[in-house]
C-alpha distance (Angstrom), angle and dihedral (degrees) to the residues before:
residue distance angle dihedral
X1 . . .
X2 3.75 . .
X3 3.82 134.6 .
X4 3.80 91.6 -98.5
X5 3.87 90.9 59.4
X6 3.89 90.0 54.4
X7 3.86 91.4 44.9
X8 3.88 92.9 57.0
X9 3.83 94.5 52.5
X10 3.77 117.2 103.5
X11 3.88 105.5 -149.7
X12 3.87 123.2 148.2
X13 3.74 117.1 -16.6
X14 3.88 132.8 -131.9
X15 3.76 111.8 -124.7
X16 3.86 117.0 -155.8
X17 3.78 143.9 151.9
X18 3.80 119.7 32.2
X19 3.77 92.1 -12.8
X20 3.78 89.5 60.7
X21 3.76 89.8 49.0
X22 3.82 90.8 54.3
X23 3.88 89.6 50.9
X24 3.81 90.4 48.6
X25 3.88 89.3 53.1
X26 3.74 91.2 48.9
X27 3.79 91.0 48.9
X28 3.78 92.2 49.8
X29 3.80 92.8 50.0
X30 3.82 90.9 48.0
X31 3.80 94.6 53.2
X32 3.81 91.4 41.4
X33 3.70 94.0 55.9
X34 3.84 92.2 43.5
X35 3.78 91.0 50.7
X36 3.74 90.0 47.6
X37 3.84 91.9 58.4
X38 3.83 90.1 64.7
X39 3.81 98.5 37.1
X40 3.81 107.3 31.8
X41 3.79 88.3 -159.6
X42 3.85 112.5 103.3
X43 3.74 93.1 -169.0
X44 3.77 92.5 52.8
X45 3.75 91.7 46.5
X46 3.93 92.4 50.8
X47 3.77 86.3 51.9
X48 3.83 92.0 49.7
X49 3.67 93.3 47.8
X50 3.80 91.2 48.7
X51 3.79 88.7 54.0
X52 3.73 90.4 49.2
X53 3.81 93.0 49.7
X54 3.77 91.8 50.5
X55 3.85 90.0 50.5
X56 3.75 91.3 49.0
X57 3.80 91.1 48.7
X58 3.81 90.7 50.4
X59 3.86 90.9 50.7
X60 3.74 98.2 42.3
X61 3.74 101.0 32.7
X62 3.87 99.7 -130.5
X63 3.78 128.3 79.3
X64 3.75 99.9 -148.0
X65 3.76 131.1 53.6
X66 3.85 102.1 -134.4
X67 3.82 98.8 166.8
X68 3.77 137.1 44.8
X69 3.75 134.9 178.4
X70 3.74 110.5 -128.7
X71 3.70 112.9 -150.6
X72 3.83 124.4 166.3
X73 3.75 95.4 -25.5
X74 3.87 95.8 -45.2
X75 3.78 129.1 101.7
X76 3.76 121.0 -136.7
X77 3.80 126.4 -167.3
X78 3.77 101.0 169.7
X79 3.77 130.2 27.2
X80 3.86 94.9 -124.9
X81 3.81 96.4 44.1
X82 3.83 115.7 83.7
X83 3.78 117.5 -114.8
X84 3.84 120.8 -93.3
X85 3.03 129.2 -90.7
X86 3.83 100.9 33.9
X87 3.76 140.8 106.2
X88 3.73 89.5 -112.2
X89 3.87 90.8 56.6
X90 3.80 89.2 49.0
X91 3.84 90.6 54.9
X92 3.77 89.8 49.0
X93 3.77 90.9 51.5
X94 3.89 92.2 46.9
X95 3.87 90.0 56.9
X96 3.78 92.2 49.4
X97 3.77 90.4 47.2
X98 3.83 88.6 50.8
X99 3.85 86.7 57.1
X100 3.76 92.9 51.1
X101 3.80 91.3 50.1
X102 3.84 90.0 53.2
X103 3.85 139.1 -125.2
X104 3.82 95.5 76.9
X105 3.76 88.9 161.2
X106 3.69 88.0 74.7
X107 3.87 88.7 77.2
X108 3.69 134.0 14.7
X109 3.77 111.2 -101.4
X110 3.73 117.3 -168.3
X111 3.79 136.4 162.5
X112 3.76 109.0 -177.1
X113 3.81 139.8 28.3
X114 3.82 121.7 -170.5
X115 3.83 104.8 -156.8
X116 3.73 123.4 -171.5
X117 3.78 104.6 -151.1
X118 3.78 100.2 178.0
X119 3.79 140.0 37.8
X120 3.81 92.5 -157.9
X121 3.75 125.0 96.2
X122 3.85 131.3 163.3
X123 3.84 92.2 -150.4
X124 3.83 134.9 75.3
X125 3.79 104.1 -147.1
X126 3.78 121.3 -170.6
X127 3.79 93.8 -130.2
X128 3.80 105.3 33.3
X129 3.77 108.5 159.8
X130 3.85 93.2 -166.8
X131 3.83 93.0 51.0
X132 3.78 95.7 118.9
X133 3.83 89.8 58.8
X134 3.77 97.6 44.4
X135 3.85 110.1 118.7
X136 3.76 140.4 147.7
X137 3.75 92.8 -110.5
X138 3.78 130.1 50.8
X139 3.84 120.0 -102.5
X140 3.81 89.8 -155.0
X141 3.78 128.2 45.0
X142 3.81 123.7 -143.9
X143 3.82 91.0 -99.0
X144 3.80 89.2 55.2
X145 3.74 92.3 52.0
X146 3.79 91.5 49.3
X147 3.79 91.3 50.7
X148 3.85 89.2 52.1
X149 3.86 89.4 48.5
X150 3.85 89.0 53.5
X151 3.69 92.1 49.4
X152 3.85 90.7 52.3
X153 3.78 91.5 68.6
X154 3.85 90.5 85.3
X155 3.88 90.8 61.5
X156 3.85 98.2 68.4
X157 3.82 88.3 -131.5
X158 3.79 119.5 -176.2
X159 3.75 98.3 178.9
X160 3.76 134.4 39.4
X161 3.84 129.3 -176.5
X162 3.79 116.8 -157.5
X163 3.86 109.7 -152.2
X164 3.73 141.0 150.2
X165 2.97 144.9 130.7
X166 3.70 89.3 -36.9
X167 3.80 107.9 -32.9
X168 3.82 92.9 -158.1
X169 3.82 85.5 68.3
X170 3.74 86.7 72.0
X171 3.83 96.5 40.7
X172 3.81 104.4 153.3
X173 3.85 91.2 47.6
X174 3.80 87.8 47.3
X175 3.78 91.3 56.4
X176 3.77 90.0 48.8
X177 3.76 93.3 52.1
X178 3.83 93.8 47.8
X179 3.73 91.8 49.0
X180 3.83 88.2 49.6
X181 3.78 92.4 53.5
X182 3.73 107.3 32.3
X183 3.81 100.0 93.3
X184 3.82 90.7 57.6
X185 3.83 106.9 37.9
X186 3.77 147.5 5.1
X187 3.82 111.5 -86.6
X188 3.83 121.8 -147.7
X189 3.82 132.8 -178.4
X190 3.74 124.6 -134.6
X191 3.81 106.0 -152.5
X192 3.73 149.3 157.1
X193 3.84 86.3 -142.4
X194 3.80 89.2 -114.8
X195 3.86 110.1 154.7
X196 3.82 94.0 -7.1
X197 3.78 94.7 147.3
X198 3.79 123.1 177.0
X199 3.88 90.8 -105.1
X200 3.74 89.4 53.8
X201 3.79 92.8 45.8
X202 3.79 90.6 52.8
X203 3.84 91.4 47.9
X204 3.85 89.6 51.3
X205 3.80 91.1 49.2
X206 3.82 92.4 49.9
X207 3.88 88.4 49.1
X208 3.76 88.4 56.2
X209 3.87 107.3 -94.7
X210 3.75 111.7 162.8
X211 3.81 101.5 -173.4
X212 3.79 146.3 -4.1
X213 3.82 123.1 -138.7
X214 3.84 102.4 -154.5
X215 3.83 118.8 -165.9
X216 3.81 113.0 -124.1
X217 3.80 109.7 165.6
X218 3.92 100.3 -179.7
X219 3.76 138.1 20.6
X220 3.84 86.8 -135.6
X221 3.73 112.4 81.5
X222 3.80 97.6 -145.3
X223 3.77 94.1 47.3
X224 3.79 91.7 48.3
X225 3.82 89.9 50.8
X226 3.76 91.7 48.1
X227 3.89 90.7 53.6
X228 3.83 89.7 49.0
X229 3.84 92.8 42.8
X230 3.77 91.0 -130.7
X231 3.81 128.5 102.5
X232 3.91 93.8 -145.8
X233 3.87 99.9 45.8
X234 3.84 96.6 100.8
X235 3.78 88.4 48.4
X236 3.81 90.9 52.7
X237 3.75 90.5 50.4
X238 3.84 90.0 53.8
X239 3.70 93.8 48.7
X240 3.86 92.6 47.0
X241 3.81 91.5 51.2
X242 3.80 91.1 51.4
X243 3.81 94.9 44.8
X244 3.86 91.7 48.6
X245 3.75 89.1 51.2
X246 3.70 91.4 51.8
X247 3.77 93.8 45.8
X248 3.89 94.2 49.4
X249 3.86 96.3 -107.5
X250 3.79 119.6 143.4
X251 3.82 112.3 -120.5
X252 3.78 127.6 -142.1
X253 3.82 120.8 -178.0
X254 3.80 109.7 -144.2
X255 3.86 117.6 -154.3
X256 3.77 127.7 -161.2
X257 3.84 100.7 -149.6
X258 3.79 107.1 -148.4
X259 3.79 129.8 179.9
X260 3.86 90.0 -104.8
X261 3.92 94.1 49.1
X262 3.82 101.1 40.1
X263 3.81 105.2 97.2
X264 3.79 129.5 120.2
X265 3.70 90.5 -113.5
X266 3.73 95.8 52.1
X267 3.79 96.2 46.7
X268 3.82 91.9 50.7
X269 3.82 93.2 48.4
X270 3.85 88.5 48.1
X271 3.90 89.4 51.4
X272 3.78 91.0 49.3
X273 3.80 91.3 50.7
X274 3.87 89.6 49.9
X275 3.76 91.3 52.2
X276 3.78 91.4 47.2
X277 3.80 89.0 52.5
X278 3.91 89.8 48.0
X279 3.69 96.2 -128.8
X280 3.84 120.0 164.8
X281 3.77 100.7 -134.8
X282 3.79 145.0 9.6
X283 3.75 120.9 -154.1
X284 3.85 120.3 -159.0
X285 3.74 112.8 -154.1
X286 3.75 118.5 -176.8
X287 3.81 118.7 -129.9
X288 3.73 112.0 -99.5
X289 3.78 135.6 -163.6
X290 3.78 96.4 -107.0
X291 3.87 135.7 106.9
X292 3.79 110.7 -4.5
X293 3.81 89.1 -2.1
X294 3.79 93.9 56.3
X295 3.84 113.2 128.0
X296 3.87 90.4 8.9
X297 3.83 128.8 120.7
X298 3.84 94.7 -114.2
X299 3.89 103.5 128.3
X300 3.79 109.4 119.6
X301 3.89 116.6 -123.6
X302 3.72 126.5 -98.4
X303 3.77 88.0 -109.1
X304 3.77 92.2 54.4
X305 3.80 90.8 48.2
X306 3.84 88.7 51.7
X307 3.73 91.5 51.4
X308 3.76 93.1 50.4
X309 3.73 89.0 47.1
X310 3.80 91.1 53.9
X311 3.74 92.1 45.6
X312 3.83 91.7 51.0
X313 3.88 91.3 51.5
X314 3.83 93.0 43.0
X315 3.73 91.6 57.3
X316 3.74 89.4 63.7
X317 3.78 100.3 39.9
X318 3.80 103.5 39.4
X319 3.85 114.5 78.5
X320 3.80 89.9 -149.4
X321 3.85 87.2 75.8
X322 3.76 95.8 45.4
X323 3.85 92.5 109.8
X324 3.80 96.0 41.9
X325 3.84 128.2 99.9
X326 3.83 118.2 -76.8
X327 3.79 110.3 -99.7
X328 3.86 123.8 -135.0
X329 3.72 117.9 -164.3
X330 3.85 111.4 173.6
X331 3.78 90.5 -176.3
X332 3.75 89.8 67.6
X333 3.78 93.0 53.4
X334 3.83 93.0 46.7
X335 3.75 93.0 52.4
X336 3.84 91.0 47.4
X337 3.76 101.3 48.8
X338 3.84 108.5 -1.7
X339 3.83 129.9 -103.4
X340 3.81 116.1 -23.1
X341 3.76 89.8 -166.4
X342 3.82 128.2 65.6
X343 3.76 92.1 87.2
X344 3.80 95.9 -45.0
X345 3.83 104.2 99.0
X346 3.83 100.4 -24.0
X347 3.74 143.7 14.2
X348 3.85 140.5 175.0
X349 3.78 133.9 -116.6
X350 3.78 114.7 -164.3
X351 3.75 130.3 -143.9
X352 3.84 90.3 -88.3
X353 3.83 94.2 51.9
X354 3.80 94.2 -104.5
X355 3.81 116.3 144.4
X356 3.81 120.6 -129.8
X357 3.84 136.9 175.1
X358 3.85 88.4 -111.0
X359 3.81 138.8 -40.0
X360 3.76 90.6 -84.2
X361 3.80 98.7 43.8
X362 3.87 102.0 52.8
X363 3.72 126.0 -176.7
X364 3.76 117.6 125.0
X365 3.83 118.3 -127.4
X366 3.72 93.4 -172.7
X367 3.85 143.6 -48.0
X368 3.78 113.4 -80.0
X369 3.79 91.5 -143.8
X370 3.84 91.7 59.7
X371 3.72 105.2 38.8
X372 3.85 135.6 39.2
X373 3.80 110.1 -84.7
X374 3.77 92.6 -131.3
X375 3.81 89.2 55.8
X376 3.81 90.1 50.2
X377 3.84 91.4 50.5
X378 3.70 93.7 50.9
X379 3.83 91.5 49.3
X380 3.89 85.8 50.3
X381 3.71 91.8 53.3
X382 3.79 92.4 47.8
X383 3.87 93.6 50.6
X384 3.75 91.8 43.6
X385 3.79 129.5 -176.3
X386 3.78 119.0 -36.3
X387 3.92 93.2 -143.7
X388 3.77 107.4 34.5
X389 3.80 134.4 25.0
X390 3.86 109.9 -100.5
X391 3.87 109.7 -99.1
X392 3.78 118.0 -106.7
X393 3.78 88.5 -156.4
């Protein structure tokens, strides 16, 4: 499969310009009417939505949503926010509105869980954050995973990411977990693309998978393969992207931004490749001192951070990027308002069932099979993020 084949596919579409403005108007009216049902005071609702809008602008860095990914009748503007219109999006908005109205401590409000469902992986990636748990046998059995999924119902989750290890190494169990969760939340896959055939992609879609976040760490095939310690890794990514498009699965390309990669030239070439492959999102994740990077000098410089920040904002303000994939850069959010993880809006359960602030800020506060999940979350909020202060937003 070559690049030309990918380019000719017609997967999800980017909506921009006046059409995006119409979608934004419909979205506002929808959330206004929904909020009005619980308040009955239109002036109060307008004030609440204004506060909500200011918070979103502070977090995301732009005041107007000028681009959506249209996928199967729904409109997505962030990879971890459910598509609009849907019941899952409505639950997401209800949780955010509860925050605006105050006293969020009275109930656990959560958006996303990153859940490592396997300790197995066929690769040997340079930066693996789960490296200390990688093993030939599973730490958790399927019954354990199902118990954890049942416990998750208290969290009001709207989005779950199944990772590993390589979650496709546990394919049948993955299908079971997605089927178990699909009526309550959007399900995403975190994968290297290894073994993601068209047959598997179609089975994942049928089970209820919304999207796949596929790791691509360089636009250059050889350099990506070197980073992944496998000569076929780039090819697997290409195949996975193509197969997800054909199966109707949203595609996000996830980049580990290292010191060596992070230049203006590299990030633009990566973005061009993502557009050529017609993916919906790219997510830029800074290299962190965790897993195989623990104790190493991998933190990107302040100048590189500033370059990524400017690139992220430019993709929303410069019309030349209006048809490109939507860019997610969590480092921007964290520096604006603090960490949104650590039991605030998201958290991470590893392949042993241990709860952490996120995959890149590890420090277990307890095993969710052994203690009540609400207790574990409260511990997580108390211990907080090791890099940024936990957001009060």
